[in-house]
PDB file of N, CA, C and O in Angstrom:
ATOM      1  N   MET A   1    -116.967  55.985 -52.632  1.00  0.00           N
ATOM      2  CA  MET A   1    -117.643  56.303 -51.384  1.00  0.00           C
ATOM      3  C   MET A   1    -118.388  57.641 -51.486  1.00  0.00           C
ATOM      4  O   MET A   1    -119.499  57.793 -50.977  1.00  0.00           O
ATOM      5  N   THR A   2    -117.752  58.595 -52.150  1.00  0.00           N
ATOM      6  CA  THR A   2    -118.380  59.907 -52.303  1.00  0.00           C
ATOM      7  C   THR A   2    -119.663  59.810 -53.121  1.00  0.00           C
ATOM      8  O   THR A   2    -120.638  60.502 -52.830  1.00  0.00           O
ATOM      9  N   SER A   3    -119.668  58.963 -54.136  1.00  0.00           N
ATOM     10  CA  SER A   3    -120.865  58.843 -54.968  1.00  0.00           C
ATOM     11  C   SER A   3    -122.034  58.247 -54.182  1.00  0.00           C
ATOM     12  O   SER A   3    -123.188  58.590 -54.438  1.00  0.00           O
ATOM     13  N   ILE A   4    -121.748  57.363 -53.234  1.00  0.00           N
ATOM     14  CA  ILE A   4    -122.807  56.788 -52.398  1.00  0.00           C
ATOM     15  C   ILE A   4    -123.402  57.866 -51.507  1.00  0.00           C
ATOM     16  O   ILE A   4    -124.621  57.954 -51.364  1.00  0.00           O
ATOM     17  N   ILE A   5    -122.546  58.685 -50.907  1.00  0.00           N
ATOM     18  CA  ILE A   5    -123.027  59.766 -50.043  1.00  0.00           C
ATOM     19  C   ILE A   5    -123.834  60.772 -50.854  1.00  0.00           C
ATOM     20  O   ILE A   5    -124.879  61.242 -50.406  1.00  0.00           O
ATOM     21  N   CYS A   6    -123.350  61.101 -52.043  1.00  0.00           N
ATOM     22  CA  CYS A   6    -124.084  62.019 -52.915  1.00  0.00           C
ATOM     23  C   CYS A   6    -125.459  61.450 -53.286  1.00  0.00           C
ATOM     24  O   CYS A   6    -126.451  62.178 -53.305  1.00  0.00           O
ATOM     25  N   ALA A   7    -125.510  60.174 -53.575  1.00  0.00           N
ATOM     26  CA  ALA A   7    -126.783  59.537 -53.904  1.00  0.00           C
ATOM     27  C   ALA A   7    -127.733  59.567 -52.708  1.00  0.00           C
ATOM     28  O   ALA A   7    -128.927  59.822 -52.871  1.00  0.00           O
ATOM     29  N   LEU A   8    -127.214  59.309 -51.512  1.00  0.00           N
ATOM     30  CA  LEU A   8    -128.046  59.351 -50.310  1.00  0.00           C
ATOM     31  C   LEU A   8    -128.549  60.764 -50.025  1.00  0.00           C
ATOM     32  O   LEU A   8    -129.691  60.941 -49.601  1.00  0.00           O
ATOM     33  N   LEU A   9    -127.708  61.766 -50.253  1.00  0.00           N
ATOM     34  CA  LEU A   9    -128.147  63.149 -50.072  1.00  0.00           C
ATOM     35  C   LEU A   9    -129.219  63.514 -51.092  1.00  0.00           C
ATOM     36  O   LEU A   9    -130.164  64.234 -50.766  1.00  0.00           O
ATOM     37  N   TRP A  10    -129.081  63.021 -52.331  1.00  0.00           N
ATOM     38  CA  TRP A  10    -130.099  63.282 -53.339  1.00  0.00           C
ATOM     39  C   TRP A  10    -131.421  62.610 -52.956  1.00  0.00           C
ATOM     40  O   TRP A  10    -132.486  63.205 -53.115  1.00  0.00           O
ATOM     41  N   VAL A  11    -131.356  61.383 -52.457  1.00  0.00           N
ATOM     42  CA  VAL A  11    -132.572  60.670 -52.028  1.00  0.00           C
ATOM     43  C   VAL A  11    -133.226  61.422 -50.866  1.00  0.00           C
ATOM     44  O   VAL A  11    -134.449  61.561 -50.827  1.00  0.00           O
ATOM     45  N   ALA A  12    -132.410  61.911 -49.913  1.00  0.00           N
ATOM     46  CA  ALA A  12    -132.955  62.670 -48.790  1.00  0.00           C
ATOM     47  C   ALA A  12    -133.636  63.941 -49.281  1.00  0.00           C
ATOM     48  O   ALA A  12    -134.711  64.299 -48.799  1.00  0.00           O
ATOM     49  N   TRP A  13    -133.011  64.623 -50.239  1.00  0.00           N
ATOM     50  CA  TRP A  13    -133.583  65.844 -50.795  1.00  0.00           C
ATOM     51  C   TRP A  13    -134.913  65.541 -51.484  1.00  0.00           C
ATOM     52  O   TRP A  13    -135.893  66.257 -51.278  1.00  0.00           O
ATOM     53  N   ALA A  14    -134.954  64.491 -52.294  1.00  0.00           N
ATOM     54  CA  ALA A  14    -136.183  64.112 -52.997  1.00  0.00           C
ATOM     55  C   ALA A  14    -137.279  63.686 -52.019  1.00  0.00           C
ATOM     56  O   ALA A  14    -138.451  64.006 -52.217  1.00  0.00           O
ATOM     57  N   ALA A  15    -136.896  62.964 -50.967  1.00  0.00           N
ATOM     58  CA  ALA A  15    -137.878  62.540 -49.963  1.00  0.00           C
ATOM     59  C   ALA A  15    -138.444  63.746 -49.223  1.00  0.00           C
ATOM     60  O   ALA A  15    -139.634  63.780 -48.911  1.00  0.00           O
ATOM     61  N   LEU A  16    -137.606  64.727 -48.943  1.00  0.00           N
ATOM     62  CA  LEU A  16    -138.072  65.922 -48.252  1.00  0.00           C
ATOM     63  C   LEU A  16    -139.025  66.740 -49.129  1.00  0.00           C
ATOM     64  O   LEU A  16    -140.045  67.232 -48.645  1.00  0.00           O
ATOM     65  N   ILE A  17    -138.699  66.884 -50.398  1.00  0.00           N
ATOM     66  CA  ILE A  17    -139.606  67.568 -51.343  1.00  0.00           C
ATOM     67  C   ILE A  17    -140.948  66.826 -51.405  1.00  0.00           C
ATOM     68  O   ILE A  17    -142.009  67.448 -51.352  1.00  0.00           O
ATOM     69  N   SER A  18    -140.891  65.508 -51.518  1.00  0.00           N
ATOM     70  CA  SER A  18    -142.110  64.701 -51.586  1.00  0.00           C
ATOM     71  C   SER A  18    -142.933  64.849 -50.314  1.00  0.00           C
ATOM     72  O   SER A  18    -144.158  64.951 -50.370  1.00  0.00           O
ATOM     73  N   TYR A  19    -142.265  64.862 -49.180  1.00  0.00           N
ATOM     74  CA  TYR A  19    -142.945  64.994 -47.887  1.00  0.00           C
ATOM     75  C   TYR A  19    -143.682  66.329 -47.796  1.00  0.00           C
ATOM     76  O   TYR A  19    -144.818  66.385 -47.326  1.00  0.00           O
ATOM     77  N   VAL A  20    -143.037  67.392 -48.244  1.00  0.00           N
ATOM     78  CA  VAL A  20    -143.661  68.718 -48.189  1.00  0.00           C
ATOM     79  C   VAL A  20    -144.866  68.778 -49.121  1.00  0.00           C
ATOM     80  O   VAL A  20    -145.942  69.218 -48.717  1.00  0.00           O
ATOM     81  N   VAL A  21    -144.694  68.342 -50.356  1.00  0.00           N
ATOM     82  CA  VAL A  21    -145.791  68.405 -51.331  1.00  0.00           C
ATOM     83  C   VAL A  21    -146.950  67.513 -50.897  1.00  0.00           C
ATOM     84  O   VAL A  21    -148.108  67.925 -50.958  1.00  0.00           O
ATOM     85  N   LEU A  22    -146.644  66.301 -50.462  1.00  0.00           N
ATOM     86  CA  LEU A  22    -147.716  65.397 -50.023  1.00  0.00           C
ATOM     87  C   LEU A  22    -148.385  65.910 -48.754  1.00  0.00           C
ATOM     88  O   LEU A  22    -149.572  65.663 -48.541  1.00  0.00           O
ATOM     89  N   GLY A  23    -147.647  66.614 -47.916  1.00  0.00           N
ATOM     90  CA  GLY A  23    -148.256  67.220 -46.729  1.00  0.00           C
ATOM     91  C   GLY A  23    -149.330  68.226 -47.111  1.00  0.00           C
ATOM     92  O   GLY A  23    -150.390  68.280 -46.488  1.00  0.00           O
ATOM     93  N   TRP A  24    -149.048  69.032 -48.149  1.00  0.00           N
ATOM     94  CA  TRP A  24    -150.064  69.967 -48.626  1.00  0.00           C
ATOM     95  C   TRP A  24    -151.261  69.218 -49.199  1.00  0.00           C
ATOM     96  O   TRP A  24    -152.407  69.589 -48.945  1.00  0.00           O
ATOM     97  N   VAL A  25    -151.001  68.174 -49.966  1.00  0.00           N
ATOM     98  CA  VAL A  25    -152.091  67.401 -50.575  1.00  0.00           C
ATOM     99  C   VAL A  25    -152.957  66.762 -49.497  1.00  0.00           C
ATOM    100  O   VAL A  25    -154.185  66.789 -49.584  1.00  0.00           O
ATOM    101  N   VAL A  26    -152.325  66.192 -48.491  1.00  0.00           N
ATOM    102  CA  VAL A  26    -153.072  65.519 -47.422  1.00  0.00           C
ATOM    103  C   VAL A  26    -153.898  66.539 -46.638  1.00  0.00           C
ATOM    104  O   VAL A  26    -155.068  66.291 -46.348  1.00  0.00           O
ATOM    105  N   GLU A  27    -153.300  67.684 -46.291  1.00  0.00           N
ATOM    106  CA  GLU A  27    -154.020  68.673 -45.492  1.00  0.00           C
ATOM    107  C   GLU A  27    -155.120  69.380 -46.279  1.00  0.00           C
ATOM    108  O   GLU A  27    -156.225  69.568 -45.771  1.00  0.00           O
ATOM    109  N   LEU A  28    -154.826  69.766 -47.499  1.00  0.00           N
ATOM    110  CA  LEU A  28    -155.821  70.503 -48.287  1.00  0.00           C
ATOM    111  C   LEU A  28    -156.851  69.586 -48.930  1.00  0.00           C
ATOM    112  O   LEU A  28    -157.983  70.001 -49.179  1.00  0.00           O
ATOM    113  N   GLY A  29    -156.467  68.339 -49.199  1.00  0.00           N
ATOM    114  CA  GLY A  29    -157.376  67.408 -49.845  1.00  0.00           C
ATOM    115  C   GLY A  29    -158.243  66.641 -48.884  1.00  0.00           C
ATOM    116  O   GLY A  29    -159.203  65.985 -49.288  1.00  0.00           O
ATOM    117  N   ARG A  30    -157.902  66.722 -47.588  1.00  0.00           N
ATOM    118  CA  ARG A  30    -158.670  65.999 -46.561  1.00  0.00           C
ATOM    119  C   ARG A  30    -158.846  64.530 -46.927  1.00  0.00           C
ATOM    120  O   ARG A  30    -159.965  64.020 -46.989  1.00  0.00           O
ATOM    121  N   LEU A  31    -157.726  63.862 -47.168  1.00  0.00           N
ATOM    122  CA  LEU A  31    -157.756  62.465 -47.596  1.00  0.00           C
ATOM    123  C   LEU A  31    -158.072  61.541 -46.425  1.00  0.00           C
ATOM    124  O   LEU A  31    -157.704  61.814 -45.282  1.00  0.00           O
ATOM    125  N   SER A  32    -158.751  60.461 -46.725  1.00  0.00           N
ATOM    126  CA  SER A  32    -159.085  59.482 -45.689  1.00  0.00           C
ATOM    127  C   SER A  32    -157.823  58.735 -45.264  1.00  0.00           C
ATOM    128  O   SER A  32    -156.811  58.766 -45.964  1.00  0.00           O
ATOM    129  N   TRP A  33    -157.890  58.066 -44.115  1.00  0.00           N
ATOM    130  CA  TRP A  33    -156.721  57.359 -43.574  1.00  0.00           C
ATOM    131  C   TRP A  33    -156.232  56.245 -44.482  1.00  0.00           C
ATOM    132  O   TRP A  33    -155.037  55.949 -44.486  1.00  0.00           O
ATOM    133  N   GLY A  34    -157.093  55.629 -45.237  1.00  0.00           N
ATOM    134  CA  GLY A  34    -156.694  54.517 -46.082  1.00  0.00           C
ATOM    135  C   GLY A  34    -156.238  54.906 -47.479  1.00  0.00           C
ATOM    136  O   GLY A  34    -155.883  54.036 -48.275  1.00  0.00           O
ATOM    137  N   HIS A  35    -156.242  56.181 -47.786  1.00  0.00           N
ATOM    138  CA  HIS A  35    -155.862  56.639 -49.127  1.00  0.00           C
ATOM    139  C   HIS A  35    -154.377  56.369 -49.376  1.00  0.00           C
ATOM    140  O   HIS A  35    -153.560  56.585 -48.482  1.00  0.00           O
ATOM    141  N   PRO A  36    -154.010  55.899 -50.578  1.00  0.00           N
ATOM    142  CA  PRO A  36    -152.605  55.573 -50.868  1.00  0.00           C
ATOM    143  C   PRO A  36    -151.650  56.759 -50.725  1.00  0.00           C
ATOM    144  O   PRO A  36    -150.509  56.576 -50.301  1.00  0.00           O
ATOM    145  N   ILE A  37    -152.089  57.963 -51.066  1.00  0.00           N
ATOM    146  CA  ILE A  37    -151.214  59.129 -50.918  1.00  0.00           C
ATOM    147  C   ILE A  37    -150.903  59.379 -49.457  1.00  0.00           C
ATOM    148  O   ILE A  37    -149.777  59.732 -49.105  1.00  0.00           O
ATOM    149  N   ARG A  38    -151.889  59.199 -48.616  1.00  0.00           N
ATOM    150  CA  ARG A  38    -151.673  59.384 -47.176  1.00  0.00           C
ATOM    151  C   ARG A  38    -150.724  58.314 -46.637  1.00  0.00           C
ATOM    152  O   ARG A  38    -149.924  58.588 -45.742  1.00  0.00           O
ATOM    153  N   SER A  39    -150.810  57.109 -47.175  1.00  0.00           N
ATOM    154  CA  SER A  39    -149.897  56.043 -46.757  1.00  0.00           C
ATOM    155  C   SER A  39    -148.454  56.383 -47.116  1.00  0.00           C
ATOM    156  O   SER A  39    -147.547  56.150 -46.317  1.00  0.00           O
ATOM    157  N   VAL A  40    -148.233  56.931 -48.306  1.00  0.00           N
ATOM    158  CA  VAL A  40    -146.887  57.347 -48.719  1.00  0.00           C
ATOM    159  C   VAL A  40    -146.405  58.485 -47.836  1.00  0.00           C
ATOM    160  O   VAL A  40    -145.244  58.497 -47.426  1.00  0.00           O
ATOM    161  N   TYR A  41    -147.279  59.445 -47.536  1.00  0.00           N
ATOM    162  CA  TYR A  41    -146.931  60.568 -46.665  1.00  0.00           C
ATOM    163  C   TYR A  41    -146.529  60.077 -45.275  1.00  0.00           C
ATOM    164  O   TYR A  41    -145.535  60.539 -44.714  1.00  0.00           O
ATOM    165  N   ASP A  42    -147.290  59.152 -44.728  1.00  0.00           N
ATOM    166  CA  ASP A  42    -146.965  58.603 -43.410  1.00  0.00           C
ATOM    167  C   ASP A  42    -145.640  57.839 -43.438  1.00  0.00           C
ATOM    168  O   ASP A  42    -144.861  57.918 -42.488  1.00  0.00           O
ATOM    169  N   PHE A  43    -145.382  57.105 -44.511  1.00  0.00           N
ATOM    170  CA  PHE A  43    -144.133  56.365 -44.650  1.00  0.00           C
ATOM    171  C   PHE A  43    -142.941  57.324 -44.681  1.00  0.00           C
ATOM    172  O   PHE A  43    -141.949  57.111 -43.984  1.00  0.00           O
ATOM    173  N   LEU A  44    -143.043  58.376 -45.489  1.00  0.00           N
ATOM    174  CA  LEU A  44    -141.967  59.366 -45.550  1.00  0.00           C
ATOM    175  C   LEU A  44    -141.805  60.077 -44.202  1.00  0.00           C
ATOM    176  O   LEU A  44    -140.689  60.380 -43.779  1.00  0.00           O
ATOM    177  N   GLY A  45    -142.907  60.332 -43.551  1.00  0.00           N
ATOM    178  CA  GLY A  45    -142.865  61.020 -42.259  1.00  0.00           C
ATOM    179  C   GLY A  45    -142.140  60.231 -41.188  1.00  0.00           C
ATOM    180  O   GLY A  45    -141.502  60.814 -40.312  1.00  0.00           O
ATOM    181  N   ARG A  46    -142.231  58.916 -41.248  1.00  0.00           N
ATOM    182  CA  ARG A  46    -141.512  58.092 -40.256  1.00  0.00           C
ATOM    183  C   ARG A  46    -140.008  58.261 -40.354  1.00  0.00           C
ATOM    184  O   ARG A  46    -139.298  58.077 -39.365  1.00  0.00           O
ATOM    185  N   GLY A  47    -139.515  58.606 -41.525  1.00  0.00           N
ATOM    186  CA  GLY A  47    -138.083  58.823 -41.679  1.00  0.00           C
ATOM    187  C   GLY A  47    -137.671  60.277 -41.516  1.00  0.00           C
ATOM    188  O   GLY A  47    -136.550  60.561 -41.094  1.00  0.00           O
ATOM    189  N   ILE A  48    -138.567  61.197 -41.845  1.00  0.00           N
ATOM    190  CA  ILE A  48    -138.215  62.613 -41.847  1.00  0.00           C
ATOM    191  C   ILE A  48    -138.504  63.282 -40.499  1.00  0.00           C
ATOM    192  O   ILE A  48    -137.715  64.113 -40.050  1.00  0.00           O
ATOM    193  N   ARG A  49    -139.597  62.942 -39.858  1.00  0.00           N
ATOM    194  CA  ARG A  49    -139.944  63.596 -38.584  1.00  0.00           C
ATOM    195  C   ARG A  49    -138.863  63.467 -37.514  1.00  0.00           C
ATOM    196  O   ARG A  49    -138.613  64.445 -36.809  1.00  0.00           O
ATOM    197  N   PRO A  50    -138.202  62.306 -37.352  1.00  0.00           N
ATOM    198  CA  PRO A  50    -137.131  62.248 -36.340  1.00  0.00           C
ATOM    199  C   PRO A  50    -135.946  63.167 -36.651  1.00  0.00           C
ATOM    200  O   PRO A  50    -135.238  63.592 -35.737  1.00  0.00           O
ATOM    201  N   VAL A  51    -135.729  63.470 -37.914  1.00  0.00           N
ATOM    202  CA  VAL A  51    -134.644  64.383 -38.290  1.00  0.00           C
ATOM    203  C   VAL A  51    -135.068  65.830 -38.053  1.00  0.00           C
ATOM    204  O   VAL A  51    -134.250  66.656 -37.649  1.00  0.00           O
ATOM    205  N   ILE A  52    -136.329  66.137 -38.299  1.00  0.00           N
ATOM    206  CA  ILE A  52    -136.824  67.499 -38.150  1.00  0.00           C
ATOM    207  C   ILE A  52    -137.071  67.861 -36.682  1.00  0.00           C
ATOM    208  O   ILE A  52    -136.927  69.023 -36.302  1.00  0.00           O
ATOM    209  N   ARG A  53    -137.435  66.891 -35.867  1.00  0.00           N
ATOM    210  CA  ARG A  53    -137.809  67.172 -34.475  1.00  0.00           C
ATOM    211  C   ARG A  53    -136.735  67.952 -33.710  1.00  0.00           C
ATOM    212  O   ARG A  53    -137.082  68.931 -33.050  1.00  0.00           O
ATOM    213  N   PRO A  54    -135.438  67.572 -33.760  1.00  0.00           N
ATOM    214  CA  PRO A  54    -134.441  68.369 -33.019  1.00  0.00           C
ATOM    215  C   PRO A  54    -134.313  69.801 -33.539  1.00  0.00           C
ATOM    216  O   PRO A  54    -134.031  70.720 -32.770  1.00  0.00           O
ATOM    217  N   ILE A  55    -134.519  69.987 -34.834  1.00  0.00           N
ATOM    218  CA  ILE A  55    -134.465  71.342 -35.399  1.00  0.00           C
ATOM    219  C   ILE A  55    -135.654  72.147 -34.894  1.00  0.00           C
ATOM    220  O   ILE A  55    -135.503  73.314 -34.534  1.00  0.00           O
ATOM    221  N   ARG A  56    -136.828  71.538 -34.865  1.00  0.00           N
ATOM    222  CA  ARG A  56    -138.032  72.221 -34.367  1.00  0.00           C
ATOM    223  C   ARG A  56    -137.904  72.578 -32.894  1.00  0.00           C
ATOM    224  O   ARG A  56    -138.408  73.613 -32.459  1.00  0.00           O
ATOM    225  N   ASP A  57    -137.226  71.719 -32.117  1.00  0.00           N
ATOM    226  CA  ASP A  57    -137.056  71.999 -30.694  1.00  0.00           C
ATOM    227  C   ASP A  57    -136.207  73.246 -30.470  1.00  0.00           C
ATOM    228  O   ASP A  57    -136.433  73.983 -29.511  1.00  0.00           O
ATOM    229  N   ARG A  58    -135.232  73.490 -31.344  1.00  0.00           N
ATOM    230  CA  ARG A  58    -134.322  74.626 -31.180  1.00  0.00           C
ATOM    231  C   ARG A  58    -134.764  75.881 -31.932  1.00  0.00           C
ATOM    232  O   ARG A  58    -134.335  76.986 -31.600  1.00  0.00           O
ATOM    233  N   LEU A  59    -135.618  75.716 -32.940  1.00  0.00           N
ATOM    234  CA  LEU A  59    -136.034  76.831 -33.781  1.00  0.00           C
ATOM    235  C   LEU A  59    -137.553  76.956 -33.738  1.00  0.00           C
ATOM    236  O   LEU A  59    -138.254  76.198 -34.408  1.00  0.00           O
ATOM    237  N   PRO A  60    -138.066  77.898 -32.964  1.00  0.00           N
ATOM    238  CA  PRO A  60    -139.530  78.028 -32.870  1.00  0.00           C
ATOM    239  C   PRO A  60    -140.119  78.550 -34.174  1.00  0.00           C
ATOM    240  O   PRO A  60    -139.417  79.178 -34.966  1.00  0.00           O
ATOM    241  N   PRO A  61    -141.400  78.294 -34.398  1.00  0.00           N
ATOM    242  CA  PRO A  61    -142.049  78.803 -35.617  1.00  0.00           C
ATOM    243  C   PRO A  61    -142.072  80.335 -35.621  1.00  0.00           C
ATOM    244  O   PRO A  61    -142.166  80.968 -34.569  1.00  0.00           O
ATOM    245  N   VAL A  62    -141.987  80.905 -36.794  1.00  0.00           N
ATOM    246  CA  VAL A  62    -142.043  82.357 -36.957  1.00  0.00           C
ATOM    247  C   VAL A  62    -143.507  82.755 -37.117  1.00  0.00           C
ATOM    248  O   VAL A  62    -144.218  82.211 -37.962  1.00  0.00           O
ATOM    249  N   ARG A  63    -143.951  83.707 -36.299  1.00  0.00           N
ATOM    250  CA  ARG A  63    -145.338  84.172 -36.370  1.00  0.00           C
ATOM    251  C   ARG A  63    -145.493  85.223 -37.462  1.00  0.00           C
ATOM    252  O   ARG A  63    -144.775  86.222 -37.497  1.00  0.00           O
ATOM    253  N   LEU A  64    -146.437  84.976 -38.340  1.00  0.00           N
ATOM    254  CA  LEU A  64    -146.773  85.921 -39.398  1.00  0.00           C
ATOM    255  C   LEU A  64    -148.264  86.203 -39.303  1.00  0.00           C
ATOM    256  O   LEU A  64    -149.065  85.588 -40.006  1.00  0.00           O
ATOM    257  N   GLY A  65    -148.628  87.126 -38.441  1.00  0.00           N
ATOM    258  CA  GLY A  65    -150.046  87.392 -38.195  1.00  0.00           C
ATOM    259  C   GLY A  65    -150.657  86.224 -37.450  1.00  0.00           C
ATOM    260  O   GLY A  65    -150.226  85.892 -36.346  1.00  0.00           O
ATOM    261  N   GLY A  66    -151.653  85.605 -38.042  1.00  0.00           N
ATOM    262  CA  GLY A  66    -152.303  84.467 -37.418  1.00  0.00           C
ATOM    263  C   GLY A  66    -151.739  83.126 -37.845  1.00  0.00           C
ATOM    264  O   GLY A  66    -152.296  82.081 -37.511  1.00  0.00           O
ATOM    265  N   VAL A  67    -150.637  83.150 -38.580  1.00  0.00           N
ATOM    266  CA  VAL A  67    -150.049  81.926 -39.119  1.00  0.00           C
ATOM    267  C   VAL A  67    -148.656  81.740 -38.543  1.00  0.00           C
ATOM    268  O   VAL A  67    -147.914  82.706 -38.368  1.00  0.00           O
ATOM    269  N   ALA A  68    -148.303  80.493 -38.249  1.00  0.00           N
ATOM    270  CA  ALA A  68    -146.952  80.174 -37.784  1.00  0.00           C
ATOM    271  C   ALA A  68    -146.212  79.449 -38.903  1.00  0.00           C
ATOM    272  O   ALA A  68    -146.692  78.438 -39.416  1.00  0.00           O
ATOM    273  N   LEU A  69    -145.044  79.964 -39.281  1.00  0.00           N
ATOM    274  CA  LEU A  69    -144.238  79.373 -40.344  1.00  0.00           C
ATOM    275  C   LEU A  69    -143.159  78.500 -39.731  1.00  0.00           C
ATOM    276  O   LEU A  69    -142.310  78.983 -38.983  1.00  0.00           O
ATOM    277  N   ASP A  70    -143.194  77.215 -40.050  1.00  0.00           N
ATOM    278  CA  ASP A  70    -142.210  76.259 -39.543  1.00  0.00           C
ATOM    279  C   ASP A  70    -140.963  76.310 -40.416  1.00  0.00           C
ATOM    280  O   ASP A  70    -141.008  75.938 -41.588  1.00  0.00           O
ATOM    281  N   LEU A  71    -139.856  76.768 -39.853  1.00  0.00           N
ATOM    282  CA  LEU A  71    -138.621  76.922 -40.613  1.00  0.00           C
ATOM    283  C   LEU A  71    -137.737  75.678 -40.587  1.00  0.00           C
ATOM    284  O   LEU A  71    -136.696  75.653 -41.243  1.00  0.00           O
ATOM    285  N   SER A  72    -138.130  74.654 -39.847  1.00  0.00           N
ATOM    286  CA  SER A  72    -137.267  73.472 -39.716  1.00  0.00           C
ATOM    287  C   SER A  72    -137.049  72.772 -41.050  1.00  0.00           C
ATOM    288  O   SER A  72    -135.952  72.282 -41.317  1.00  0.00           O
ATOM    289  N   ILE A  73    -138.073  72.719 -41.886  1.00  0.00           N
ATOM    290  CA  ILE A  73    -137.935  72.092 -43.205  1.00  0.00           C
ATOM    291  C   ILE A  73    -136.940  72.880 -44.058  1.00  0.00           C
ATOM    292  O   ILE A  73    -136.105  72.295 -44.747  1.00  0.00           O
ATOM    293  N   ILE A  74    -137.034  74.208 -44.006  1.00  0.00           N
ATOM    294  CA  ILE A  74    -136.128  75.050 -44.794  1.00  0.00           C
ATOM    295  C   ILE A  74    -134.691  74.878 -44.314  1.00  0.00           C
ATOM    296  O   ILE A  74    -133.768  74.800 -45.125  1.00  0.00           O
ATOM    297  N   VAL A  75    -134.499  74.818 -42.998  1.00  0.00           N
ATOM    298  CA  VAL A  75    -133.153  74.616 -42.448  1.00  0.00           C
ATOM    299  C   VAL A  75    -132.592  73.274 -42.906  1.00  0.00           C
ATOM    300  O   VAL A  75    -131.414  73.180 -43.249  1.00  0.00           O
ATOM    301  N   LEU A  76    -133.423  72.238 -42.915  1.00  0.00           N
ATOM    302  CA  LEU A  76    -132.969  70.925 -43.369  1.00  0.00           C
ATOM    303  C   LEU A  76    -132.624  70.950 -44.864  1.00  0.00           C
ATOM    304  O   LEU A  76    -131.624  70.361 -45.275  1.00  0.00           O
ATOM    305  N   PHE A  77    -133.439  71.624 -45.675  1.00  0.00           N
ATOM    306  CA  PHE A  77    -133.126  71.783 -47.097  1.00  0.00           C
ATOM    307  C   PHE A  77    -131.768  72.452 -47.285  1.00  0.00           C
ATOM    308  O   PHE A  77    -130.935  71.977 -48.057  1.00  0.00           O
ATOM    309  N   VAL A  78    -131.555  73.548 -46.580  1.00  0.00           N
ATOM    310  CA  VAL A  78    -130.288  74.281 -46.699  1.00  0.00           C
ATOM    311  C   VAL A  78    -129.126  73.398 -46.259  1.00  0.00           C
ATOM    312  O   VAL A  78    -128.066  73.405 -46.887  1.00  0.00           O
ATOM    313  N   GLY A  79    -129.321  72.641 -45.186  1.00  0.00           N
ATOM    314  CA  GLY A  79    -128.270  71.733 -44.722  1.00  0.00           C
ATOM    315  C   GLY A  79    -127.907  70.684 -45.764  1.00  0.00           C
ATOM    316  O   GLY A  79    -126.729  70.404 -45.989  1.00  0.00           O
ATOM    317  N   ILE A  80    -128.904  70.113 -46.388  1.00  0.00           N
ATOM    318  CA  ILE A  80    -128.656  69.104 -47.422  1.00  0.00           C
ATOM    319  C   ILE A  80    -127.934  69.724 -48.611  1.00  0.00           C
ATOM    320  O   ILE A  80    -126.994  69.132 -49.143  1.00  0.00           O
ATOM    321  N   VAL A  81    -128.364  70.908 -49.029  1.00  0.00           N
ATOM    322  CA  VAL A  81    -127.726  71.575 -50.174  1.00  0.00           C
ATOM    323  C   VAL A  81    -126.277  71.924 -49.857  1.00  0.00           C
ATOM    324  O   VAL A  81    -125.404  71.773 -50.711  1.00  0.00           O
ATOM    325  N   ILE A  82    -126.016  72.384 -48.650  1.00  0.00           N
ATOM    326  CA  ILE A  82    -124.637  72.701 -48.259  1.00  0.00           C
ATOM    327  C   ILE A  82    -123.785  71.438 -48.262  1.00  0.00           C
ATOM    328  O   ILE A  82    -122.660  71.456 -48.763  1.00  0.00           O
ATOM    329  N   LEU A  83    -124.297  70.353 -47.717  1.00  0.00           N
ATOM    330  CA  LEU A  83    -123.547  69.100 -47.737  1.00  0.00           C
ATOM    331  C   LEU A  83    -123.288  68.619 -49.168  1.00  0.00           C
ATOM    332  O   LEU A  83    -122.202  68.126 -49.474  1.00  0.00           O
ATOM    333  N   GLN A  84    -124.280  68.764 -50.033  1.00  0.00           N
ATOM    334  CA  GLN A  84    -124.074  68.393 -51.433  1.00  0.00           C
ATOM    335  C   GLN A  84    -123.006  69.250 -52.079  1.00  0.00           C
ATOM    336  O   GLN A  84    -122.198  68.747 -52.859  1.00  0.00           O
ATOM    337  N   ALA A  85    -122.989  70.545 -51.766  1.00  0.00           N
ATOM    338  CA  ALA A  85    -121.989  71.432 -52.352  1.00  0.00           C
ATOM    339  C   ALA A  85    -120.583  71.092 -51.862  1.00  0.00           C
ATOM    340  O   ALA A  85    -119.616  71.202 -52.616  1.00  0.00           O
ATOM    341  N   ILE A  86    -120.474  70.686 -50.621  1.00  0.00           N
ATOM    342  CA  ILE A  86    -119.164  70.360 -50.049  1.00  0.00           C
ATOM    343  C   ILE A  86    -118.679  68.982 -50.526  1.00  0.00           C
ATOM    344  O   ILE A  86    -117.521  68.829 -50.914  1.00  0.00           O
ATOM    345  N   ILE A  87    -119.553  68.002 -50.494  1.00  0.00           N
ATOM    346  CA  ILE A  87    -119.131  66.612 -50.750  1.00  0.00           C
ATOM    347  C   ILE A  87    -119.176  66.261 -52.231  1.00  0.00           C
ATOM    348  O   ILE A  87    -118.262  65.611 -52.740  1.00  0.00           O
ATOM    349  N   CYS A  88    -120.225  66.683 -52.929  1.00  0.00           N
ATOM    350  CA  CYS A  88    -120.408  66.255 -54.316  1.00  0.00           C
ATOM    351  C   CYS A  88    -119.712  67.197 -55.201  1.00  0.00           C
ATOM    352  O   CYS A  88    -119.733  67.029 -56.420  1.00  0.00           O
TER     353      CYS A  88
END
């Protein structure tokens, strides 16, 4: 049972990394709606955004001059790593 949970935590971690990297590619590359990378990003977002939304509601973005840094992704990363350290 522990190995299944560890595998799911690893998949969640990999999906979150992919979501972040593809988010940069989509935003900086200005990809069209039909582009395959954007389709993968949207697919990952359907699973990740509902998990991040409650964190974003409780943790406002940090203002750094004219830029707002969203810490919800970092909090989720730390949460996954802590769970991996405890369970795996």
